[in-house]
C-alpha positions as a LaTeX table, in Angstrom:
\begin{tabular}{lrrr}
\hline
Residue & $x$ (\AA) & $y$ (\AA) & $z$ (\AA) \\
\hline
Unk1 & $-58.26$ & $-11.36$ & $-51.05$ \\
Unk2 & $-58.97$ & $-10.14$ & $-54.59$ \\
Unk3 & $-62.25$ & $-10.86$ & $-56.35$ \\
Unk4 & $-62.98$ & $-9.77$ & $-59.92$ \\
Unk5 & $-66.50$ & $-10.22$ & $-61.31$ \\
Unk6 & $-67.92$ & $-9.48$ & $-64.75$ \\
Unk7 & $-64.79$ & $-7.59$ & $-65.84$ \\
Unk8 & $-65.51$ & $-5.83$ & $-69.12$ \\
Unk9 & $-63.06$ & $-3.55$ & $-70.90$ \\
Unk10 & $-63.30$ & $-2.05$ & $-74.38$ \\
Unk11 & $-60.90$ & $-0.04$ & $-76.50$ \\
Unk12 & $-63.21$ & 2.04 & $-78.64$ \\
Unk13 & $-65.49$ & $-0.41$ & $-80.42$ \\
Unk14 & $-63.27$ & $-3.38$ & $-79.68$ \\
Unk15 & $-64.24$ & $-5.43$ & $-76.62$ \\
Unk16 & $-61.06$ & $-6.70$ & $-74.96$ \\
Unk17 & $-62.67$ & $-8.48$ & $-71.99$ \\
Unk18 & $-66.16$ & $-9.99$ & $-72.13$ \\
Unk19 & $-67.16$ & $-10.16$ & $-68.47$ \\
Unk20 & $-64.58$ & $-12.45$ & $-66.87$ \\
Unk21 & $-64.49$ & $-13.68$ & $-63.27$ \\
Unk22 & $-61.48$ & $-14.72$ & $-61.23$ \\
Unk23 & $-60.14$ & $-14.53$ & $-57.68$ \\
Unk24 & $-56.95$ & $-14.92$ & $-55.70$ \\
Unk25 & $-56.53$ & $-15.82$ & $-52.04$ \\
Unk26 & $-54.00$ & $-14.26$ & $-49.73$ \\
Unk27 & $-50.56$ & $-15.83$ & $-50.14$ \\
Unk28 & $-51.38$ & $-17.58$ & $-53.41$ \\
Unk29 & $-49.60$ & $-17.53$ & $-56.73$ \\
Unk30 & $-52.18$ & $-17.51$ & $-59.52$ \\
Unk31 & $-51.50$ & $-17.25$ & $-63.25$ \\
Unk32 & $-53.48$ & $-16.21$ & $-66.30$ \\
Unk33 & $-52.27$ & $-17.77$ & $-69.54$ \\
Unk34 & $-53.31$ & $-17.27$ & $-73.14$ \\
Unk35 & $-52.15$ & $-16.22$ & $-76.57$ \\
Unk36 & $-51.16$ & $-12.69$ & $-77.58$ \\
Unk37 & $-54.21$ & $-10.44$ & $-77.67$ \\
Unk38 & $-56.26$ & $-12.65$ & $-75.34$ \\
Unk39 & $-56.70$ & $-9.83$ & $-72.81$ \\
Unk40 & $-54.15$ & $-10.89$ & $-70.21$ \\
Unk41 & $-52.39$ & $-7.53$ & $-69.84$ \\
Unk42 & $-55.72$ & $-5.70$ & $-69.92$ \\
Unk43 & $-56.84$ & $-7.75$ & $-66.92$ \\
Unk44 & $-53.90$ & $-6.52$ & $-64.86$ \\
Unk45 & $-54.29$ & $-2.94$ & $-66.07$ \\
Unk46 & $-57.93$ & $-3.01$ & $-65.02$ \\
Unk47 & $-56.99$ & $-4.09$ & $-61.49$ \\
Unk48 & $-54.36$ & $-1.33$ & $-61.37$ \\
Unk49 & $-57.04$ & 1.14 & $-62.55$ \\
Unk50 & $-54.88$ & 2.02 & $-65.57$ \\
Unk51 & $-57.74$ & 1.37 & $-68.00$ \\
Unk52 & $-61.44$ & 2.18 & $-67.46$ \\
Unk53 & $-63.84$ & $-0.69$ & $-66.91$ \\
Unk54 & $-67.42$ & $-0.91$ & $-68.09$ \\
Unk55 & $-70.61$ & $-0.72$ & $-66.07$ \\
Unk56 & $-71.40$ & $-3.94$ & $-64.21$ \\
Unk57 & $-67.77$ & $-4.71$ & $-63.41$ \\
Unk58 & $-67.11$ & $-5.48$ & $-59.74$ \\
Unk59 & $-63.65$ & $-5.68$ & $-58.16$ \\
Unk60 & $-63.08$ & $-6.18$ & $-54.45$ \\
Unk61 & $-59.81$ & $-6.13$ & $-52.54$ \\
Unk62 & $-60.21$ & $-7.37$ & $-48.96$ \\
Unk63 & $-63.93$ & $-6.49$ & $-49.24$ \\
Unk64 & $-63.14$ & $-2.91$ & $-50.33$ \\
Unk65 & $-64.47$ & $-1.62$ & $-53.64$ \\
Unk66 & $-61.39$ & $-1.32$ & $-55.85$ \\
Unk67 & $-63.29$ & 0.91 & $-58.26$ \\
Unk68 & $-63.30$ & 3.69 & $-55.63$ \\
Unk69 & $-59.53$ & 4.06 & $-55.91$ \\
Unk70 & $-57.54$ & 5.86 & $-58.63$ \\
Unk71 & $-54.37$ & 4.20 & $-59.92$ \\
Unk72 & $-51.96$ & 5.94 & $-57.51$ \\
Unk73 & $-54.05$ & 4.99 & $-54.46$ \\
Unk74 & $-54.24$ & 1.35 & $-55.58$ \\
Unk75 & $-50.50$ & 1.30 & $-54.90$ \\
Unk76 & $-50.19$ & 3.66 & $-51.92$ \\
Unk77 & $-53.38$ & 2.76 & $-50.00$ \\
Unk78 & $-54.01$ & $-0.86$ & $-50.96$ \\
Unk79 & $-50.47$ & $-2.07$ & $-51.60$ \\
Unk80 & $-51.15$ & $-3.53$ & $-55.05$ \\
Unk81 & $-48.02$ & $-3.09$ & $-57.17$ \\
Unk82 & $-47.77$ & $-3.70$ & $-60.92$ \\
Unk83 & $-44.70$ & $-4.88$ & $-62.84$ \\
Unk84 & $-45.72$ & $-3.96$ & $-66.40$ \\
Unk85 & $-44.80$ & $-5.69$ & $-69.63$ \\
Unk86 & $-41.63$ & $-4.10$ & $-70.97$ \\
Unk87 & $-40.44$ & $-3.16$ & $-67.41$ \\
Unk88 & $-40.85$ & 0.63 & $-67.90$ \\
Unk89 & $-38.14$ & 1.59 & $-65.52$ \\
Unk90 & $-36.94$ & 5.21 & $-65.54$ \\
Unk91 & $-33.92$ & 5.01 & $-67.85$ \\
Unk92 & $-32.40$ & 8.35 & $-66.82$ \\
Unk93 & $-32.40$ & 7.51 & $-63.09$ \\
Unk94 & $-29.97$ & 5.21 & $-61.31$ \\
Unk95 & $-30.95$ & 1.83 & $-59.92$ \\
Unk96 & $-31.00$ & 3.31 & $-56.42$ \\
Unk97 & $-33.10$ & 6.28 & $-57.52$ \\
Unk98 & $-35.62$ & 3.96 & $-59.21$ \\
Unk99 & $-35.92$ & 1.93 & $-56.02$ \\
Unk100 & $-36.14$ & 4.92 & $-53.68$ \\
Unk101 & $-38.71$ & 6.67 & $-55.89$ \\
Unk102 & $-41.04$ & 3.69 & $-55.43$ \\
Unk103 & $-41.24$ & 4.46 & $-51.69$ \\
Unk104 & $-42.59$ & 8.02 & $-52.05$ \\
Unk105 & $-46.04$ & 7.23 & $-50.62$ \\
Unk106 & $-45.00$ & 4.81 & $-47.89$ \\
Unk107 & $-45.86$ & 5.77 & $-44.34$ \\
Unk108 & $-44.12$ & 2.93 & $-42.46$ \\
Unk109 & $-40.88$ & 4.79 & $-41.75$ \\
Unk110 & $-37.30$ & 4.99 & $-42.97$ \\
Unk111 & $-36.17$ & 1.90 & $-41.06$ \\
Unk112 & $-38.68$ & $-0.42$ & $-42.76$ \\
Unk113 & $-37.79$ & 1.07 & $-46.14$ \\
Unk114 & $-34.09$ & 0.43 & $-45.47$ \\
Unk115 & $-34.86$ & $-3.16$ & $-44.43$ \\
Unk116 & $-36.78$ & $-3.70$ & $-47.68$ \\
Unk117 & $-33.94$ & $-2.19$ & $-49.69$ \\
Unk118 & $-31.47$ & $-4.58$ & $-48.10$ \\
Unk119 & $-33.83$ & $-7.46$ & $-48.88$ \\
Unk120 & $-34.09$ & $-6.44$ & $-52.54$ \\
Unk121 & $-30.30$ & $-6.38$ & $-52.76$ \\
Unk122 & $-30.06$ & $-9.80$ & $-51.10$ \\
Unk123 & $-32.57$ & $-11.28$ & $-53.56$ \\
Unk124 & $-30.98$ & $-9.50$ & $-56.54$ \\
Unk125 & $-27.27$ & $-8.91$ & $-55.70$ \\
Unk126 & $-26.72$ & $-7.62$ & $-59.22$ \\
Unk127 & $-28.83$ & $-4.56$ & $-58.39$ \\
Unk128 & $-26.56$ & $-3.64$ & $-55.51$ \\
Unk129 & $-23.57$ & $-3.93$ & $-57.83$ \\
Unk130 & $-25.34$ & $-1.64$ & $-60.29$ \\
Unk131 & $-26.90$ & 0.70 & $-57.71$ \\
Unk132 & $-25.23$ & 3.86 & $-59.03$ \\
Unk133 & $-25.71$ & 2.97 & $-62.71$ \\
Unk134 & $-28.55$ & 4.45 & $-64.74$ \\
Unk135 & $-31.39$ & 2.17 & $-65.75$ \\
Unk136 & $-31.12$ & 2.62 & $-69.49$ \\
Unk137 & $-27.84$ & 0.75 & $-70.09$ \\
Unk138 & $-28.81$ & $-2.22$ & $-67.89$ \\
Unk139 & $-29.30$ & $-5.59$ & $-69.57$ \\
Unk140 & $-32.82$ & $-6.90$ & $-70.07$ \\
Unk141 & $-32.46$ & $-9.24$ & $-67.11$ \\
Unk142 & $-31.14$ & $-6.48$ & $-64.87$ \\
Unk143 & $-34.00$ & $-4.21$ & $-65.90$ \\
Unk144 & $-36.49$ & $-6.95$ & $-65.02$ \\
Unk145 & $-34.84$ & $-7.36$ & $-61.61$ \\
Unk146 & $-35.13$ & $-3.60$ & $-61.13$ \\
Unk147 & $-38.81$ & $-3.58$ & $-62.14$ \\
Unk148 & $-39.56$ & $-6.33$ & $-59.60$ \\
Unk149 & $-37.40$ & $-4.64$ & $-56.97$ \\
Unk150 & $-39.26$ & $-1.37$ & $-57.55$ \\
Unk151 & $-42.60$ & $-3.14$ & $-57.01$ \\
Unk152 & $-41.19$ & $-4.71$ & $-53.84$ \\
Unk153 & $-40.12$ & $-1.30$ & $-52.54$ \\
Unk154 & $-43.60$ & 0.19 & $-53.03$ \\
Unk155 & $-44.76$ & $-1.67$ & $-49.92$ \\
Unk156 & $-46.57$ & $-4.42$ & $-51.81$ \\
Unk157 & $-49.24$ & $-6.77$ & $-50.49$ \\
Unk158 & $-50.08$ & $-8.03$ & $-53.97$ \\
Unk159 & $-47.73$ & $-8.05$ & $-56.94$ \\
Unk160 & $-49.16$ & $-8.07$ & $-60.48$ \\
Unk161 & $-46.59$ & $-9.39$ & $-62.95$ \\
Unk162 & $-46.97$ & $-8.97$ & $-66.71$ \\
Unk163 & $-44.76$ & $-11.29$ & $-68.79$ \\
Unk164 & $-41.75$ & $-11.34$ & $-66.43$ \\
Unk165 & $-39.96$ & $-13.95$ & $-68.57$ \\
Unk166 & $-40.10$ & $-11.89$ & $-71.77$ \\
Unk167 & $-36.72$ & $-11.58$ & $-73.49$ \\
Unk168 & $-34.81$ & $-13.48$ & $-70.82$ \\
Unk169 & $-32.37$ & $-16.34$ & $-71.43$ \\
Unk170 & $-33.60$ & $-19.68$ & $-69.99$ \\
Unk171 & $-31.17$ & $-19.72$ & $-67.05$ \\
Unk172 & $-31.96$ & $-16.14$ & $-66.07$ \\
Unk173 & $-35.66$ & $-16.88$ & $-66.45$ \\
Unk174 & $-35.43$ & $-19.70$ & $-63.92$ \\
Unk175 & $-33.44$ & $-17.47$ & $-61.54$ \\
Unk176 & $-36.12$ & $-14.79$ & $-61.84$ \\
Unk177 & $-38.92$ & $-17.19$ & $-60.97$ \\
Unk178 & $-36.97$ & $-18.58$ & $-58.02$ \\
Unk179 & $-36.63$ & $-15.01$ & $-56.74$ \\
Unk180 & $-40.37$ & $-14.47$ & $-57.19$ \\
Unk181 & $-41.11$ & $-17.66$ & $-55.26$ \\
Unk182 & $-38.97$ & $-16.34$ & $-52.40$ \\
Unk183 & $-40.89$ & $-13.04$ & $-52.45$ \\
Unk184 & $-44.16$ & $-14.99$ & $-52.33$ \\
Unk185 & $-42.99$ & $-17.17$ & $-49.43$ \\
Unk186 & $-42.21$ & $-14.01$ & $-47.48$ \\
Unk187 & $-45.82$ & $-12.83$ & $-47.71$ \\
Unk188 & $-46.52$ & $-11.28$ & $-51.10$ \\
Unk189 & $-49.51$ & $-12.57$ & $-53.06$ \\
Unk190 & $-48.77$ & $-12.87$ & $-56.79$ \\
Unk191 & $-51.00$ & $-12.66$ & $-59.85$ \\
Unk192 & $-48.99$ & $-13.54$ & $-62.93$ \\
Unk193 & $-49.74$ & $-13.03$ & $-66.61$ \\
Unk194 & $-47.43$ & $-15.09$ & $-68.79$ \\
Unk195 & $-47.28$ & $-16.35$ & $-72.37$ \\
Unk196 & $-44.85$ & $-19.11$ & $-71.37$ \\
Unk197 & $-47.68$ & $-21.31$ & $-70.14$ \\
Unk198 & $-45.58$ & $-24.24$ & $-68.96$ \\
Unk199 & $-43.35$ & $-22.01$ & $-66.85$ \\
Unk200 & $-46.33$ & $-20.13$ & $-65.42$ \\
Unk201 & $-48.21$ & $-23.30$ & $-64.46$ \\
Unk202 & $-45.13$ & $-24.84$ & $-62.88$ \\
Unk203 & $-44.72$ & $-21.69$ & $-60.81$ \\
Unk204 & $-48.34$ & $-21.02$ & $-59.82$ \\
Unk205 & $-50.78$ & $-22.92$ & $-57.63$ \\
Unk206 & $-53.81$ & $-22.27$ & $-59.83$ \\
Unk207 & $-54.44$ & $-20.90$ & $-63.28$ \\
Unk208 & $-56.98$ & $-19.42$ & $-65.65$ \\
Unk209 & $-56.97$ & $-19.72$ & $-69.46$ \\
Unk210 & $-58.03$ & $-16.63$ & $-71.38$ \\
Unk211 & $-59.06$ & $-16.72$ & $-75.06$ \\
Unk212 & $-60.31$ & $-13.72$ & $-77.03$ \\
Unk213 & $-61.34$ & $-11.91$ & $-73.85$ \\
Unk214 & $-63.17$ & $-14.88$ & $-72.34$ \\
Unk215 & $-62.10$ & $-17.23$ & $-69.56$ \\
Unk216 & $-62.45$ & $-20.71$ & $-70.99$ \\
Unk217 & $-60.76$ & $-22.90$ & $-68.37$ \\
Unk218 & $-59.65$ & $-22.74$ & $-64.75$ \\
Unk219 & $-58.19$ & $-25.18$ & $-62.29$ \\
Unk220 & $-55.15$ & $-26.23$ & $-60.35$ \\
Unk221 & $-51.84$ & $-26.05$ & $-62.17$ \\
Unk222 & $-51.66$ & $-29.86$ & $-62.23$ \\
Unk223 & $-55.11$ & $-30.07$ & $-63.84$ \\
Unk224 & $-54.28$ & $-27.50$ & $-66.50$ \\
Unk225 & $-50.89$ & $-29.04$ & $-67.30$ \\
Unk226 & $-52.67$ & $-32.37$ & $-67.87$ \\
Unk227 & $-55.59$ & $-30.93$ & $-69.87$ \\
Unk228 & $-55.45$ & $-32.08$ & $-73.53$ \\
Unk229 & $-56.68$ & $-28.73$ & $-74.89$ \\
Unk230 & $-54.15$ & $-26.77$ & $-72.87$ \\
Unk231 & $-51.40$ & $-29.16$ & $-73.98$ \\
Unk232 & $-52.39$ & $-28.75$ & $-77.62$ \\
Unk233 & $-52.79$ & $-24.97$ & $-77.58$ \\
Unk234 & $-50.10$ & $-23.80$ & $-75.16$ \\
Unk235 & $-47.68$ & $-26.59$ & $-74.26$ \\
Unk236 & $-46.64$ & $-27.81$ & $-77.68$ \\
Unk237 & $-48.81$ & $-30.93$ & $-77.72$ \\
\hline
\end{tabular}
């Protein structure tokens, strides 16, 4: 479904990604794990066309050249939605306004949008309770629910998730990942970037390990959870 080849990204003279390759099949949950600064977020931003890539990079989505699309069309034409690190909801808009704004480019009609809105509220009942409240005063967990709900409302085929567990209490973290599993089971492909490697690998089917802008390991989640180097570096021994 999504194929990334020779992905290279630089920030000035600093090379963030050194020509990495990865792929994700339709309906999968795939994770990328690694330390801070490894290039995980940059990988998602490159797919979303939020950062420029270097010559030689190739990205295909359902055999279409992703590099032909600007960032807004990646969402509206291809259905690839991005839940960024730090949530980045619109603080001065209500929960409902944040969710409705995400539908601005959808062409599948008001009924389908209303069905999706009802589904978001059934997955995250707290959002319905807070629907008329502005985004700024929401708790961190509620803001994360809203960021995921907003991506859901954009008409997603693929959801890119950047550190969804960040700042969440353990119980809320588990609730969040259960909600994401439900979203996946209903047809959304998920590519997850996560510093909590154990949680990510328990959630995903496959994973990639990124170090200093290079992919150093890949495999099934079971293989990576059992790998001695992964255990030592990311799982606390």
